[in-house]
DRENDO-1510 file (C-alpha; in Angstrom, 1 decimal, always signed):
<recs>
REC; n; res; u; v; w
REC; 1; UNK; -6.0; -21.0; -17.4 .
REC; 2; UNK; -8.5; -23.4; -15.9 .
REC; 3; UNK; -10.2; -22.4; -12.5 .
REC; 4; UNK; -12.5; -24.6; -10.4 .
REC; 5; UNK; -14.9; -22.8; -8.0 .
REC; 6; UNK; -15.7; -25.4; -5.4 .
REC; 7; UNK; -19.1; -24.6; -3.8 .
REC; 8; UNK; -21.8; -22.2; -5.4 .
REC; 9; UNK; -22.5; -20.3; -2.2 .
REC; 10; UNK; -22.4; -16.4; -1.7 .
REC; 11; UNK; -18.7; -16.2; -2.3 .
REC; 12; UNK; -18.4; -18.9; -5.0 .
REC; 13; UNK; -21.0; -17.3; -7.1 .
REC; 14; UNK; -19.4; -13.8; -6.8 .
REC; 15; UNK; -16.1; -15.2; -7.8 .
REC; 16; UNK; -17.7; -17.1; -10.8 .
REC; 17; UNK; -19.4; -13.7; -11.8 .
REC; 18; UNK; -16.1; -11.8; -11.6 .
REC; 19; UNK; -14.0; -14.4; -13.3 .
REC; 20; UNK; -16.4; -15.0; -16.1 .
REC; 21; UNK; -15.3; -11.6; -17.4 .
REC; 22; UNK; -11.6; -12.6; -17.8 .
REC; 23; UNK; -12.0; -15.0; -20.6 .
REC; 24; UNK; -10.5; -18.0; -18.5 .
REC; 25; UNK; -12.1; -21.4; -18.3 .
REC; 26; UNK; -14.1; -21.3; -15.1 .
REC; 27; UNK; -16.2; -24.3; -13.8 .
REC; 28; UNK; -18.2; -24.5; -10.7 .
REC; 29; UNK; -18.0; -27.8; -8.6 .
REC; 30; UNK; -21.2; -28.6; -6.5 .
REC; 31; UNK; -21.9; -31.4; -4.1 .
REC; 32; UNK; -25.7; -31.1; -4.5 .
REC; 33; UNK; -27.0; -32.7; -7.8 .
REC; 34; UNK; -30.4; -31.0; -7.3 .
REC; 35; UNK; -28.9; -27.4; -7.1 .
REC; 36; UNK; -26.4; -28.2; -9.7 .
REC; 37; UNK; -29.2; -28.9; -12.1 .
REC; 38; UNK; -31.1; -25.8; -11.0 .
REC; 39; UNK; -28.1; -23.5; -11.7 .
REC; 40; UNK; -27.4; -25.2; -15.0 .
REC; 41; UNK; -31.0; -24.4; -16.0 .
REC; 42; UNK; -31.6; -21.0; -14.5 .
REC; 43; UNK; -28.1; -19.7; -14.6 .
REC; 44; UNK; -26.3; -17.5; -11.9 .
REC; 45; UNK; -27.1; -13.9; -11.0 .
REC; 46; UNK; -25.3; -11.4; -9.1 .
REC; 47; UNK; -27.1; -8.4; -7.6 .
REC; 48; UNK; -25.9; -5.2; -5.8 .
REC; 49; UNK; -22.7; -3.5; -6.8 .
REC; 50; UNK; -22.6; -5.9; -9.7 .
REC; 51; UNK; -25.9; -6.6; -11.7 .
REC; 52; UNK; -25.3; -9.3; -14.1 .
REC; 53; UNK; -26.8; -12.6; -15.1 .
REC; 54; UNK; -24.8; -15.8; -16.4 .
REC; 55; UNK; -27.1; -18.0; -18.3 .
REC; 56; UNK; -24.5; -20.7; -19.6 .
REC; 57; UNK; -23.0; -21.8; -16.5 .
REC; 58; UNK; -20.3; -24.6; -16.4 .
REC; 59; UNK; -21.3; -26.5; -13.3 .
REC; 60; UNK; -20.8; -30.1; -12.3 .
REC; 61; UNK; -21.1; -32.6; -9.4 .
REC; 62; UNK; -18.0; -34.6; -10.9 .
REC; 63; UNK; -14.8; -33.4; -9.4 .
REC; 64; UNK; -13.0; -35.2; -12.4 .
REC; 65; UNK; -14.3; -32.6; -14.6 .
REC; 66; UNK; -11.6; -30.2; -12.9 .
REC; 67; UNK; -8.7; -32.4; -13.7 .
REC; 68; UNK; -5.6; -30.4; -14.7 .
REC; 69; UNK; -7.1; -27.2; -13.4 .
REC; 70; UNK; -4.6; -24.6; -12.5 .
REC; 71; UNK; -6.4; -23.2; -9.5 .
REC; 72; UNK; -9.2; -24.7; -7.1 .
REC; 73; UNK; -11.0; -22.1; -5.2 .
REC; 74; UNK; -12.4; -23.6; -2.2 .
REC; 75; UNK; -15.5; -21.5; -1.2 .
REC; 76; UNK; -17.2; -24.1; +1.2 .
REC; 77; UNK; -18.0; -23.7; +4.8 .
REC; 78; UNK; -15.3; -24.9; +7.3 .
REC; 79; UNK; -17.2; -28.1; +8.3 .
REC; 80; UNK; -17.1; -29.1; +4.5 .
REC; 81; UNK; -13.3; -28.6; +4.2 .
REC; 82; UNK; -12.6; -32.4; +4.8 .
REC; 83; UNK; -15.4; -33.6; +2.2 .
REC; 84; UNK; -13.9; -31.4; -0.3 .
REC; 85; UNK; -10.5; -32.8; +0.2 .
REC; 86; UNK; -11.8; -36.3; -0.4 .
REC; 87; UNK; -13.6; -35.1; -3.5 .
REC; 88; UNK; -10.9; -33.2; -5.3 .
REC; 89; UNK; -7.7; -35.1; -4.1 .
REC; 90; UNK; -7.8; -37.8; -6.8 .
REC; 91; UNK; -8.3; -35.1; -9.5 .
REC; 92; UNK; -6.1; -32.2; -8.3 .
REC; 93; UNK; -2.8; -33.7; -9.6 .
REC; 94; UNK; +0.4; -32.4; -8.3 .
REC; 95; UNK; +0.6; -29.1; -10.2 .
REC; 96; UNK; -2.7; -27.2; -9.4 .
REC; 97; UNK; -2.9; -24.8; -6.6 .
REC; 98; UNK; -5.6; -24.8; -3.8 .
REC; 99; UNK; -6.9; -21.3; -2.7 .
REC; 100; UNK; -9.1; -21.2; +0.4 .
REC; 101; UNK; -11.8; -18.4; +0.4 .
REC; 102; UNK; -12.9; -19.7; +3.8 .
REC; 103; UNK; -13.8; -18.0; +7.2 .
REC; 104; UNK; -12.3; -19.3; +10.4 .
REC; 105; UNK; -9.3; -21.1; +11.6 .
REC; 106; UNK; -8.4; -24.8; +10.7 .
REC; 107; UNK; -8.9; -24.8; +7.1 .
REC; 108; UNK; -5.4; -24.2; +5.9 .
REC; 109; UNK; -3.9; -26.9; +8.3 .
REC; 110; UNK; -6.3; -29.4; +6.7 .
REC; 111; UNK; -5.8; -28.4; +3.1 .
REC; 112; UNK; -1.9; -28.2; +3.7 .
REC; 113; UNK; -1.9; -31.8; +5.2 .
REC; 114; UNK; -3.7; -33.1; +2.2 .
REC; 115; UNK; -1.9; -31.3; -0.8 .
REC; 116; UNK; +1.2; -29.9; +0.9 .
REC; 117; UNK; +2.0; -26.4; +2.1 .
REC; 118; UNK; +3.6; -25.2; -1.1 .
REC; 119; UNK; +0.4; -25.7; -3.0 .
REC; 120; UNK; -2.1; -24.0; -0.6 .
REC; 121; UNK; -2.9; -20.4; -0.8 .
REC; 122; UNK; -4.9; -18.5; +1.6 .
REC; 123; UNK; -7.2; -15.7; +0.0 .
REC; 124; UNK; -8.7; -13.3; +2.8 .
REC; 125; UNK; -11.1; -10.7; +1.7 .
REC; 126; UNK; -13.8; -8.4; +3.4 .
REC; 127; UNK; -16.0; -8.5; +0.2 .
REC; 128; UNK; -19.5; -8.6; +1.2 .
REC; 129; UNK; -21.5; -11.3; -0.3 .
REC; 130; UNK; -24.8; -12.9; +0.7 .
REC; 131; UNK; -26.8; -15.8; -0.7 .
REC; 132; UNK; -30.3; -14.4; -1.2 .
REC; 133; UNK; -31.6; -17.5; -3.0 .
REC; 134; UNK; -30.0; -20.5; -4.8 .
REC; 135; UNK; -27.9; -19.1; -7.6 .
REC; 136; UNK; -28.3; -15.6; -6.5 .
REC; 137; UNK; -25.6; -13.8; -4.7 .
REC; 138; UNK; -25.8; -10.0; -3.4 .
REC; 139; UNK; -22.7; -8.2; -3.9 .
REC; 140; UNK; -23.0; -5.8; -0.9 .
REC; 141; UNK; -19.5; -4.6; +0.1 .
REC; 142; UNK; -16.2; -3.9; -1.6 .
REC; 143; UNK; -13.0; -5.0; +0.1 .
REC; 144; UNK; -9.3; -6.1; -0.5 .
REC; 145; UNK; -8.2; -9.5; -1.5 .
REC; 146; UNK; -5.0; -10.5; +0.4 .
REC; 147; UNK; -3.1; -13.6; -0.8 .
REC; 148; UNK; -0.6; -15.5; +1.3 .
REC; 149; UNK; +0.9; -19.1; +0.8 .
REC; 150; UNK; +1.0; -21.5; +3.6 .
REC; 151; UNK; +4.7; -21.9; +3.7 .
REC; 152; UNK; +5.3; -18.1; +3.6 .
REC; 153; UNK; +6.8; -17.8; +0.2 .
REC; 154; UNK; +5.6; -15.6; -2.8 .
REC; 155; UNK; +5.7; -17.9; -5.7 .
REC; 156; UNK; +4.9; -17.2; -9.4 .
REC; 157; UNK; +1.4; -18.5; -8.6 .
REC; 158; UNK; +0.6; -15.8; -6.3 .
REC; 159; UNK; +1.6; -13.1; -8.9 .
REC; 160; UNK; -0.6; -15.0; -11.4 .
REC; 161; UNK; -3.6; -14.8; -8.9 .
REC; 162; UNK; -2.9; -11.2; -8.2 .
REC; 163; UNK; -2.9; -10.3; -11.9 .
REC; 164; UNK; -6.0; -12.6; -12.4 .
REC; 165; UNK; -8.0; -10.5; -9.7 .
REC; 166; UNK; -6.6; -7.2; -10.8 .
REC; 167; UNK; -8.5; -7.8; -14.1 .
REC; 168; UNK; -11.6; -8.2; -12.0 .
REC; 169; UNK; -11.1; -4.7; -10.7 .
REC; 170; UNK; -10.4; -6.0; -7.2 .
REC; 171; UNK; -7.8; -4.5; -5.0 .
REC; 172; UNK; -5.2; -7.3; -4.3 .
REC; 173; UNK; -2.0; -7.6; -2.1 .
REC; 174; UNK; +0.3; -10.1; -1.3 .
REC; 175; UNK; +1.5; -11.3; +2.1 .
REC; 176; UNK; +4.3; -13.4; +3.5 .
REC; 177; UNK; +2.6; -13.9; +6.8 .
REC; 178; UNK; -0.2; -16.1; +6.5 .
REC; 179; UNK; -0.9; -16.1; +10.3 .
REC; 180; UNK; -1.1; -12.4; +10.3 .
REC; 181; UNK; -3.6; -12.5; +7.4 .
REC; 182; UNK; -5.7; -15.5; +8.9 .
REC; 183; UNK; -5.9; -13.9; +12.5 .
REC; 184; UNK; -6.7; -10.4; +11.2 .
REC; 185; UNK; -9.7; -11.6; +9.5 .
REC; 186; UNK; -10.6; -14.1; +12.3 .
REC; 187; UNK; -10.5; -11.3; +15.1 .
REC; 188; UNK; -12.8; -9.1; +13.0 .
REC; 189; UNK; -15.2; -12.0; +12.1 .
REC; 190; UNK; -15.4; -12.8; +15.9 .
REC; 191; UNK; -16.8; -9.6; +16.6 .
REC; 192; UNK; -19.2; -9.4; +13.7 .
REC; 193; UNK; -20.6; -12.7; +12.6 .
REC; 194; UNK; -21.9; -14.1; +15.9 .
REC; 195; UNK; -23.1; -10.8; +17.0 .
REC; 196; UNK; -25.0; -10.3; +13.7 .
REC; 197; UNK; -26.5; -13.7; +13.9 .
REC; 198; UNK; -27.7; -13.3; +17.5 .
REC; 199; UNK; -29.1; -9.7; +17.0 .
REC; 200; UNK; -30.3; -10.2; +13.2 .
REC; 201; UNK; -28.6; -7.0; +12.3 .
REC; 202; UNK; -26.9; -6.1; +9.0 .
REC; 203; UNK; -23.2; -5.5; +9.4 .
REC; 204; UNK; -23.8; -1.6; +9.2 .
REC; 205; UNK; -26.1; -1.6; +12.3 .
REC; 206; UNK; -23.9; -3.7; +14.7 .
REC; 207; UNK; -21.9; -0.7; +15.9 .
REC; 208; UNK; -25.0; +1.6; +15.9 .
REC; 209; UNK; -26.5; +0.2; +19.2 .
REC; 210; UNK; -24.7; +0.4; +22.5 .
REC; 211; UNK; -25.3; -3.1; +23.5 .
REC; 212; UNK; -24.3; -4.8; +20.3 .
REC; 213; UNK; -21.2; -2.7; +20.0 .
REC; 214; UNK; -20.2; -3.5; +23.5 .
REC; 215; UNK; -20.4; -7.3; +22.8 .
REC; 216; UNK; -18.6; -7.0; +19.5 .
REC; 217; UNK; -15.8; -5.0; +20.9 .
REC; 218; UNK; -15.5; -7.5; +23.8 .
REC; 219; UNK; -15.2; -10.5; +21.6 .
REC; 220; UNK; -12.7; -8.7; +19.4 .
REC; 221; UNK; -10.6; -7.5; +22.4 .
REC; 222; UNK; -10.4; -11.1; +23.6 .
REC; 223; UNK; -9.4; -12.5; +20.3 .
REC; 224; UNK; -6.7; -9.7; +20.0 .
REC; 225; UNK; -5.3; -10.9; +23.4 .
REC; 226; UNK; -5.0; -14.4; +22.2 .
REC; 227; UNK; -3.2; -13.2; +19.1 .
REC; 228; UNK; -0.7; -11.1; +21.0 .
REC; 229; UNK; -0.2; -14.0; +23.4 .
REC; 230; UNK; +0.8; -16.2; +20.2 .
REC; 231; UNK; +2.9; -13.3; +19.0 .
REC; 232; UNK; +1.0; -12.9; +15.7 .
REC; 233; UNK; +1.6; -9.4; +14.2 .
REC; 234; UNK; -1.6; -8.3; +12.7 .
REC; 235; UNK; -2.2; -6.2; +9.4 .
REC; 236; UNK; -3.4; -3.3; +11.6 .
REC; 237; UNK; -2.8; -1.8; +15.0 .
REC; 238; UNK; -6.2; -0.8; +15.9 .
REC; 239; UNK; -8.6; -3.8; +15.8 .
REC; 240; UNK; -11.6; -2.1; +16.9 .
REC; 241; UNK; -11.3; +0.7; +14.5 .
REC; 242; UNK; -10.8; -1.8; +11.7 .
REC; 243; UNK; -13.9; -3.6; +12.7 .
REC; 244; UNK; -15.8; -0.5; +12.6 .
REC; 245; UNK; -14.5; +0.4; +9.3 .
REC; 246; UNK; -15.3; -3.2; +7.9 .
REC; 247; UNK; -19.0; -2.7; +9.2 .
REC; 248; UNK; -19.2; +0.7; +7.4 .
REC; 249; UNK; -17.8; -0.8; +4.2 .
REC; 250; UNK; -20.2; -3.7; +4.2 .
REC; 251; UNK; -23.0; -1.9; +5.9 .
REC; 252; UNK; -25.8; -3.6; +3.6 .
REC; 253; UNK; -24.3; -7.0; +3.9 .
REC; 254; UNK; -25.9; -9.8; +5.9 .
REC; 255; UNK; -23.0; -11.6; +7.5 .
REC; 256; UNK; -22.6; -15.2; +6.4 .
REC; 257; UNK; -23.5; -16.5; +9.9 .
REC; 258; UNK; -26.6; -14.4; +10.1 .
REC; 259; UNK; -27.7; -15.8; +6.7 .
REC; 260; UNK; -27.0; -19.4; +7.8 .
REC; 261; UNK; -29.2; -18.8; +10.9 .
REC; 262; UNK; -32.0; -17.1; +8.8 .
REC; 263; UNK; -32.0; -20.2; +6.6 .
REC; 264; UNK; -31.7; -22.5; +9.6 .
REC; 265; UNK; -28.4; -24.0; +8.5 .
REC; 266; UNK; -25.5; -25.0; +10.4 .
REC; 267; UNK; -23.0; -22.0; +11.1 .
REC; 268; UNK; -19.2; -21.8; +11.2 .
REC; 269; UNK; -19.2; -20.8; +14.9 .
REC; 270; UNK; -16.7; -23.6; +15.8 .
REC; 271; UNK; -14.1; -22.4; +13.4 .
REC; 272; UNK; -14.5; -18.5; +14.4 .
REC; 273; UNK; -15.5; -17.8; +18.0 .
REC; 274; UNK; -15.0; -21.5; +18.9 .
REC; 275; UNK; -11.5; -21.4; +17.5 .
REC; 276; UNK; -10.7; -18.3; +19.6 .
REC; 277; UNK; -12.1; -19.9; +22.8 .
REC; 278; UNK; -10.0; -23.1; +22.2 .
REC; 279; UNK; -6.8; -21.3; +21.6 .
REC; 280; UNK; -7.3; -19.2; +24.8 .
REC; 281; UNK; -7.9; -22.2; +26.9 .
REC; 282; UNK; -4.6; -23.7; +25.8 .
REC; 283; UNK; -2.9; -20.3; +26.7 .
REC; 284; UNK; -4.7; -19.9; +30.0 .
REC; 285; UNK; -6.6; -16.8; +28.8 .
REC; 286; UNK; -10.3; -16.1; +29.7 .
REC; 287; UNK; -12.7; -15.2; +26.8 .
REC; 288; UNK; -16.2; -15.0; +28.5 .
REC; 289; UNK; -17.7; -13.1; +25.7 .
REC; 290; UNK; -16.6; -15.4; +22.9 .
REC; 291; UNK; -17.6; -18.4; +25.1 .
REC; 292; UNK; -21.0; -17.0; +25.6 .
REC; 293; UNK; -21.5; -16.2; +21.8 .
REC; 294; UNK; -20.6; -19.8; +21.0 .
REC; 295; UNK; -23.2; -21.1; +23.6 .
REC; 296; UNK; -25.9; -18.7; +22.0 .
REC; 297; UNK; -25.2; -19.7; +18.4 .
REC; 298; UNK; -25.1; -23.4; +19.2 .
REC; 299; UNK; -28.4; -23.1; +21.2 .
REC; 300; UNK; -29.9; -21.2; +18.0 .
REC; 301; UNK; -28.6; -24.0; +15.8 .
REC; 302; UNK; -30.0; -26.8; +18.2 .
REC; 303; UNK; -33.4; -25.3; +18.4 .
REC; 304; UNK; -34.4; -24.3; +14.9 .
REC; 305; UNK; -37.4; -26.6; +15.0 .
REC; 306; UNK; -38.6; -25.1; +18.4 .
REC; 307; UNK; -38.4; -21.3; +17.3 .
REC; 308; UNK; -41.4; -19.5; +18.5 .
REC; 309; UNK; -43.3; -17.7; +15.6 .
REC; 310; UNK; -45.7; -14.8; +15.8 .
</recs>
């Protein structure tokens, strides 16, 4: 089996590390030549729950190297989805499957438009992974991997993926309802990622303070109202309890949005809290907490150069 991991960020590096133990052919595709050269020279390191160094990394900036791949694991930020589609479309053929390990809403629609619903798989996971430096991912929290196909069917490729991830000792489930999977994660992310980015707290501390807990719960409650209005059946009944359990399970994890802010990078706020605000507006639902978080994160992004130091 040939697998291409698109994007050597925190999740991409972790997947490479896990898959490297399965004896399958794994290739990393990077858009950045300088970073690709660095990783080829220094290798990849996974820290935390898995401590391993991978010296001989197959990494390239040429998407053509992934031709005839069985699976393309898309591990890039939401705002890079369109550029990934342009890069891999000429080489993904008609047989390989596109697996999105991405946060937020909108990615599946873009990928399905480009490759067809039957070839797109959503992989939702609560695995805690943080990029501590280029080529180094900190594996800080275990979690399930839930797989669902964009057209709702359970084909042979989903069972193949389940068997693949079971070999890495991950807990894997299959779902026929991609919208339930997507929104279940989106709602939790709405209450964790932006709050972490604003407060600079690790996941495990968000619920420890009355103020951050209240904000997180407000964002989650608003998002839940949107999902209910859209008649989306979530994977769990108590969204607030689920959010708390995720924070506990990934207590030492630095959320992806906080990591972006600390590194002064663009965030995925538009695909997470922003997506909830947009959906709510179309349904006539007010989401003041999510709207405020969007404004705060966008202000932080816009003012990186003007931050006050000590």
